[in-house]
C-alpha positions as CSV (number, residue, x, y, z in Angstrom):
1,M,0.0,0.0,0.0
2,E,1.4,3.3,-1.0
3,L,1.5,5.8,1.9
4,Q,1.3,9.5,1.5
5,I,3.2,11.8,3.7
6,G,1.2,14.5,5.3
7,L,-1.1,15.3,8.2
8,P,-2.4,11.7,8.6
9,L,1.2,10.5,9.2
10,F,1.8,13.4,11.6
11,Y,-1.2,12.5,13.7
12,F,-0.2,8.8,13.6
13,L,3.2,9.7,15.0
14,L,1.6,12.0,17.5
15,L,-0.8,9.3,18.7
16,G,2.2,6.9,19.1
17,F,4.0,9.6,21.1
18,A,1.0,10.1,23.4
19,I,0.6,6.4,24.0
20,L,4.3,6.0,24.8
21,M,4.3,8.9,27.2
22,Y,1.2,7.5,29.0
23,V,2.8,4.0,29.2
24,L,6.0,5.3,30.7
25,L,4.6,7.9,33.1
26,D,1.3,6.3,34.2
27,G,2.9,2.9,33.9
28,F,5.1,3.4,37.0
29,D,2.4,4.8,39.2
30,L,0.0,2.0,38.1
31,G,3.0,-0.3,39.0
32,I,3.1,1.2,42.5
33,G,-0.5,0.2,42.9
34,I,0.2,-3.3,41.6
35,L,3.2,-3.6,44.1
36,Y,1.0,-2.3,47.0
37,P,0.1,-5.7,48.5
38,W,3.8,-6.7,48.4
39,F,4.6,-4.1,51.1
40,N,3.1,-4.8,54.5
41,T,3.1,-1.9,56.9
42,D,1.2,1.4,56.9
43,A,4.4,3.3,56.8
44,E,5.4,1.6,53.6
45,H,2.0,2.1,52.1
46,D,2.1,5.8,53.1
47,H,5.5,6.1,51.4
48,L,4.4,4.4,48.2
49,M,1.4,6.7,47.8
50,R,3.3,9.9,48.7
51,S,6.0,9.0,46.1
52,I,3.4,9.4,43.3
53,S,0.8,11.7,44.9
54,H,2.2,14.7,43.1
55,V,2.3,13.2,39.6
56,W,-0.4,10.5,39.2
57,D,-3.2,12.7,37.9
58,G,-0.9,14.7,35.6
59,N,0.4,11.4,34.1
60,E,-3.2,10.5,33.0
61,T,-3.3,13.7,30.9
62,W,-1.5,11.6,28.2
63,L,-4.3,9.1,28.2
64,V,-6.9,11.9,27.6
65,F,-4.6,13.5,25.0
66,G,-4.2,10.2,23.1
67,G,-7.9,9.6,23.2
68,V,-8.6,13.0,21.7
69,I,-6.1,12.5,18.9
70,L,-7.6,9.1,18.1
71,F,-11.2,10.5,18.2
72,G,-10.5,13.6,16.2
73,A,-7.9,12.4,13.7
74,F,-8.9,8.8,13.1
75,P,-12.7,8.6,13.8
76,L,-13.1,5.3,11.9
77,A,-10.4,3.6,14.0
78,Y,-11.9,5.2,17.1
79,A,-15.3,3.8,16.4
80,S,-14.0,0.3,15.5
81,I,-11.7,0.0,18.5
82,A,-14.2,1.4,20.9
83,S,-17.0,-1.0,19.8
84,L,-14.6,-4.0,19.8
85,L,-13.0,-3.2,23.1
86,Y,-16.0,-1.6,24.9
87,L,-16.0,-3.9,27.9
88,P,-12.2,-3.8,28.7
89,I,-12.2,0.0,28.1
90,M,-15.0,0.5,30.6
91,L,-13.3,-1.8,33.1
92,M,-10.1,0.1,32.7
93,L,-11.9,3.4,33.4
94,I,-13.6,1.9,36.5
95,G,-10.2,0.8,37.8
96,L,-8.8,4.3,37.2
97,I,-11.8,5.8,39.1
98,F,-11.3,3.5,42.0
99,R,-7.6,4.3,42.4
100,G,-8.3,8.0,42.0
101,V,-10.9,8.0,44.7
102,A,-8.5,5.9,46.9
103,F,-5.9,8.6,46.6
104,E,-8.2,11.3,47.9
105,Y,-9.8,9.3,50.8
106,R,-7.0,7.2,52.1
107,F,-5.0,10.1,53.5
108,K,-8.1,11.3,55.4
109,S,-9.5,8.0,56.6
110,H,-8.8,6.0,59.8
111,T,-11.1,3.0,60.2
112,S,-11.7,2.6,56.5
113,K,-8.1,2.9,55.4
114,V,-7.8,-0.9,54.7
115,W,-10.6,-0.6,52.2
116,W,-9.0,2.3,50.4
117,N,-5.7,0.3,50.3
118,R,-7.6,-2.5,48.5
119,A,-9.3,-0.1,46.2
120,F,-6.0,1.4,45.2
121,A,-4.3,-1.9,44.6
122,I,-7.3,-3.5,42.8
123,G,-8.0,-0.4,40.7
124,S,-4.4,-0.1,39.6
125,S,-4.2,-3.9,38.8
126,L,-7.5,-3.8,36.9
127,A,-6.5,-0.8,34.8
128,A,-3.1,-2.3,33.9
129,F,-4.5,-5.7,33.1
130,C,-7.2,-4.2,30.8
131,Q,-4.6,-2.2,28.9
132,G,-2.6,-5.4,28.4
133,L,-5.8,-7.1,27.1
134,M,-6.3,-4.4,24.6
135,L,-2.7,-4.6,23.5
136,G,-3.0,-8.3,23.0
137,V,-6.1,-7.9,20.8
138,L,-4.4,-5.3,18.6
139,V,-1.3,-7.4,18.2
140,Q,-3.1,-10.6,17.5
141,G,-5.7,-9.1,15.2
142,V,-9.4,-9.8,14.9
143,D,-11.6,-11.3,12.3
144,A,-13.6,-8.4,10.8
145,D,-16.5,-10.7,9.9
146,S,-17.1,-11.9,13.4
147,I,-16.8,-8.6,15.3
148,A,-20.6,-8.0,15.0
149,S,-21.5,-11.5,16.1
150,S,-19.4,-11.7,19.3
151,S,-18.7,-9.1,21.9
152,L,-15.9,-11.2,23.4
153,Q,-13.4,-11.1,20.6
154,W,-10.9,-9.6,23.0
155,L,-11.0,-12.6,25.3
156,T,-8.3,-15.0,24.1
157,P,-5.5,-16.8,25.9
158,F,-3.0,-14.5,24.1
159,S,-4.7,-11.4,25.3
160,L,-5.0,-12.7,28.9
161,F,-1.2,-13.4,28.8
162,T,-0.4,-9.9,27.5
163,G,-2.6,-8.5,30.3
164,L,-0.4,-10.3,32.9
165,A,2.7,-9.2,31.0
166,V,1.8,-5.5,31.0
167,M,1.0,-5.8,34.7
168,A,4.5,-7.2,35.3
169,G,6.0,-4.5,33.1
170,Y,4.3,-1.7,35.0
171,A,5.3,-3.3,38.3
172,L,8.9,-3.4,37.1
173,L,8.7,0.3,36.3
174,G,7.3,0.9,39.8
175,C,10.2,-1.0,41.3
176,T,12.8,1.1,39.5
177,Y,10.9,4.3,40.4
178,L,11.0,3.3,44.1
179,T,14.6,2.5,43.8
180,M,15.2,6.0,42.6
181,K,12.8,7.8,45.1
182,S,13.3,5.7,48.3
183,R,15.9,4.8,50.9
184,G,16.6,1.9,53.2
185,D,14.3,-1.2,53.4
186,I,11.8,0.1,50.8
187,Q,14.6,0.7,48.2
188,Q,16.2,-2.7,48.9
189,K,12.9,-4.5,48.7
190,A,12.0,-2.7,45.4
191,A,15.3,-3.7,43.9
192,R,14.8,-7.3,44.9
193,Y,11.3,-7.5,43.4
194,G,12.5,-5.7,40.3
195,Q,15.1,-8.4,39.5
196,R,12.4,-11.1,39.7
197,L,9.9,-9.1,37.6
198,L,12.6,-8.4,35.0
199,L,13.1,-12.1,34.3
200,F,9.3,-12.6,33.8
201,V,9.1,-9.4,31.6
202,M,11.9,-10.6,29.3
203,L,10.3,-14.0,29.0
204,A,7.0,-12.5,28.2
205,M,8.5,-10.2,25.5
206,L,10.2,-13.3,24.0
207,L,7.0,-15.4,23.9
208,V,4.9,-12.5,22.6
209,S,7.4,-11.8,19.8
210,L,7.6,-15.5,18.8
211,F,3.9,-15.9,18.8
212,T,3.4,-12.8,16.7
213,L,6.1,-13.9,14.2
214,Y,4.5,-17.3,13.9
215,Q,0.9,-16.0,13.5
216,Q,1.5,-13.0,11.3
217,P,3.3,-13.8,8.0
218,E,3.5,-10.1,7.0
219,I,5.3,-9.2,10.2
220,R,7.6,-12.1,9.8
221,E,8.5,-11.0,6.3
222,R,9.1,-7.5,7.4
223,W,11.5,-8.6,10.2
224,F,13.4,-11.2,8.2
225,G,13.2,-10.0,4.7
226,G,15.3,-7.3,3.0
227,A,18.2,-5.2,4.2
228,H,16.1,-3.2,6.7
229,S,15.8,-6.4,8.8
230,L,19.4,-5.8,9.9
231,I,18.3,-2.5,11.4
232,L,15.3,-4.1,13.0
233,M,17.5,-6.7,14.6
234,L,19.1,-4.0,16.6
235,L,15.9,-3.6,18.7
236,P,16.0,-7.0,20.4
237,L,19.8,-6.8,20.8
238,L,19.5,-3.4,22.5
239,A,16.7,-4.8,24.7
240,I,18.9,-7.7,25.9
241,L,21.7,-5.3,26.7
242,A,19.3,-3.0,28.6
243,A,17.9,-5.9,30.5
244,R,21.4,-7.1,31.4
245,L,22.4,-3.7,32.7
246,L,19.2,-3.3,34.6
247,F,19.6,-6.7,36.3
248,R,23.1,-5.8,37.3
249,D,22.2,-2.3,38.6
250,L,19.4,-3.7,40.7
251,G,21.7,-6.2,42.2
252,R,24.3,-3.5,42.9
253,V,21.7,-1.5,44.9
254,Q,21.0,-4.6,47.0
255,R,24.7,-5.3,47.6
256,Q,25.5,-1.8,48.5
257,F,22.6,-1.6,50.9
258,A,23.7,-4.8,52.6
259,A,27.2,-3.4,53.0
260,E,25.7,-0.1,54.3
261,A,27.6,1.8,51.7
262,D,26.5,5.0,50.0
263,I,24.8,4.5,46.7
264,S,25.4,7.1,44.0
265,I,22.5,9.0,42.6
266,R,23.4,7.8,39.2
267,H,23.2,4.2,40.2
268,E,19.9,4.8,41.9
269,S,18.2,6.5,39.0
270,R,19.7,4.4,36.1
271,P,17.5,1.4,36.7
272,F,14.4,3.5,36.0
273,W,15.8,4.8,32.7
274,L,16.9,1.3,31.7
275,A,13.4,0.0,32.4
276,A,11.9,2.9,30.4
277,S,14.3,2.0,27.5
278,L,12.9,-1.6,27.5
279,F,9.4,-0.2,27.0
280,L,10.7,2.2,24.3
281,L,12.4,-0.6,22.4
282,A,9.3,-2.9,22.7
283,F,7.1,-0.1,21.5
284,A,9.4,0.6,18.6
285,G,9.3,-3.1,17.6
286,L,5.5,-3.1,17.9
287,V,5.2,-0.1,15.6
288,A,7.7,-1.5,13.1
289,G,5.7,-4.7,12.9
290,L,2.2,-3.2,12.7
291,F,2.9,-0.1,10.6
292,P,0.8,1.4,9.0
293,Y,-2.2,-0.2,10.7
294,L,-4.2,1.1,13.6
295,L,-6.3,-2.1,13.6
296,P,-4.0,-4.8,12.1
297,H,-4.8,-5.9,8.6
298,Q,-8.1,-3.9,8.6
299,I,-7.7,-0.2,9.1
300,S,-4.5,1.8,8.3
301,F,-3.9,5.3,9.7
302,Y,-4.4,6.8,6.2
303,T,-7.7,5.0,5.6
304,A,-9.0,6.0,9.1
305,A,-7.9,9.6,8.8
306,A,-10.5,12.4,9.1
307,P,-10.8,14.8,6.1
308,D,-7.9,17.2,5.6
309,S,-10.1,20.1,6.7
310,S,-10.7,18.5,10.1
311,L,-7.0,17.6,10.5
312,S,-6.0,21.2,9.6
313,F,-8.6,22.6,12.0
314,M,-7.1,20.6,14.9
315,L,-3.5,21.5,14.1
316,P,-3.3,24.9,15.9
317,G,-4.8,23.4,19.1
318,V,-2.3,20.6,19.0
319,L,0.7,22.9,18.4
320,I,-0.4,25.0,21.3
321,F,-1.3,22.4,23.9
322,L,1.3,19.8,23.2
323,P,4.2,22.1,24.3
324,L,2.2,23.2,27.3
325,I,1.6,19.6,28.4
326,L,5.2,18.8,28.0
327,A,6.3,22.0,29.8
328,Y,4.2,21.4,32.9
329,T,5.1,17.7,33.0
330,L,8.8,18.5,33.0
331,W,8.4,21.3,35.5
332,G,6.4,19.2,37.9
333,Y,9.0,16.4,37.8
334,H,11.8,19.0,38.3
335,I,10.1,20.6,41.3
336,F,9.5,17.2,43.0
337,R,12.9,15.7,42.1
338,G,14.9,13.9,44.8
339,K,13.9,11.4,47.5
340,V,10.6,11.0,49.2
341,E,11.2,11.6,52.9
342,D,9.1,10.3,55.7
343,Y,7.1,13.3,56.7
344,E,3.5,14.2,56.0
345,E,3.7,15.9,52.6
346,G,6.2,13.4,51.2
347,Y,8.9,16.0,50.2
């Protein structure tokens, strides 16, 4: 299919950027919620929630932004994806609502705190699992003829596995974030959990990749046919290197903690960036395999694009608000940089 360069491609890339930003930023605070039951005391729970209390709602801005781009620039894909994935989308939103309410009420509650703890953990896990389900459906593809006859096209063993894999990936991001933002026992425990989760995440990435290559001849041909396949092969090699460095750095945090030695800021923060690089490489591989489709083998970004007049009408708003969102995101993380200390406001 011959692709035309223009506004549809710009909005396709912008949609991908918004999804990537959401996965990286909201991924680690959803991961904190997934990790919540693995920490036992109220002091640890307080620390986990304070570590993300200043960023969690801003992180979800990227979910809204991506939804707006999909709705405004690719209405055909929005309608198809929303109808196909209606139930997991609604469950994801319910999970996000539960965790948002838990944030507001947990700090003010006494007798009901245990219930808000559960709401925070369950809501975070449900939202992450549903996102993984939707990813699995989009990677696996669906039969266009059977969409109307079944509302459970998204429920397959593969999508259930990708749901668990995304939960593990988000939990890994949460562990590396805690390694960067915490001290003492919490930091050591996060590093230990992170190593275990990394092994599962890498296994999941391998299995998903092999399944996709086996099931999708077009993707297999793209990855292994032609000179460009040599460039694509860099992605898994870089992912293996990043995983190796991440495992080593998490082990270094544990050893230095056991020896009661000072850990450099660089060694504390590098695991988070290595984990983020794993997500970036996995996302790049996904885009390389599925391009130019929004719904694999059915709807390409150019077919789904709105009329040029609509895309042009949206452009000034995008060019104004995208820099603003980036600016306040960067400023917020700059203001709340450093460790989360154990007093009421968290910093």
